[in-house]
C-alpha positions as CSV (number, residue, x, y, z in Angstrom):
1,M,-5.7,18.0,-18.7
2,S,-8.1,15.3,-17.7
3,I,-6.5,12.8,-20.1
4,A,-3.1,13.4,-18.5
5,L,-4.6,12.9,-15.0
6,K,-6.3,9.7,-16.1
7,I,-3.0,8.4,-17.4
8,V,-1.3,9.3,-14.1
9,L,-4.2,7.7,-12.2
10,A,-3.7,4.5,-14.2
11,L,0.0,4.4,-13.4
12,V,-0.6,5.2,-9.7
13,S,-3.1,2.4,-9.5
14,I,-0.7,-0.1,-11.1
15,I,2.0,0.9,-8.6
16,L,-0.5,0.6,-5.7
17,I,-1.6,-2.9,-6.8
18,I,2.0,-4.1,-7.3
19,S,3.2,-2.7,-4.0
20,I,0.3,-4.3,-2.1
21,L,0.8,-7.7,-3.7
22,L,4.5,-7.8,-3.0
23,Q,4.1,-7.2,0.7
24,S,4.3,-10.2,3.0
25,S,1.3,-11.2,5.0
26,N,0.9,-9.8,8.5
27,S,-0.2,-13.1,10.2
28,A,0.5,-16.8,9.8
29,G,-3.2,-17.7,10.2
30,L,-4.9,-18.9,13.3
31,S,-1.8,-20.6,14.7
32,G,0.2,-17.4,14.3
33,S,-2.3,-15.3,16.2
34,I,-2.4,-17.7,19.1
35,G,1.2,-18.7,19.4
36,G,3.4,-16.0,18.0
37,G,1.3,-12.9,18.1
38,A,3.5,-11.0,20.5
39,E,6.6,-11.8,18.6
40,Q,5.0,-10.5,15.4
41,L,4.0,-7.3,17.1
42,F,7.1,-6.6,19.2
43,G,9.9,-8.9,18.1
44,K,10.3,-8.0,14.4
45,R,11.4,-4.7,12.9
46,K,9.1,-4.4,10.0
47,S,9.4,-0.7,9.7
48,Q,12.8,-1.1,8.1
49,G,13.8,-3.1,5.1
50,Y,11.9,-4.3,2.2
51,D,8.4,-4.5,3.9
52,G,8.9,-0.9,5.2
53,I,9.7,0.5,1.8
54,L,6.7,-1.3,0.2
55,S,4.5,0.0,2.9
56,K,5.6,3.6,2.4
57,I,5.1,3.2,-1.4
58,A,1.6,1.8,-0.9
59,T,0.7,4.6,1.5
60,G,2.0,7.3,-0.9
61,A,0.3,5.7,-3.9
62,A,-3.0,5.4,-2.1
63,A,-2.9,9.0,-1.1
64,L,-2.1,10.0,-4.7
65,F,-4.9,7.8,-6.0
66,I,-7.4,9.5,-3.7
67,I,-6.2,13.0,-4.5
68,I,-6.1,12.5,-8.3
69,S,-9.6,10.8,-8.2
70,L,-11.1,13.7,-6.4
71,V,-9.5,16.2,-8.8
72,L,-10.8,14.3,-11.8
73,V,-14.3,14.3,-10.3
74,A,-14.1,18.0,-9.6
75,L,-13.0,18.7,-13.2
76,E,-15.9,16.8,-14.8
């Protein structure tokens, strides 16, 4: 049982890493925070599309990672 959970944990962690690395950055540095901060917050629809899907995958993978890690600690 613990071997299967460790394999699933490894797969979930790979999915989490990939989904985080594929996301675009939230700011364009110092100039983005001064000049276009309001546009980034209110002007773009980041909840839909590619970034939204990656964000949901990252959230789900992070939740699974925490749950499986806690189960593995409880089993050993």
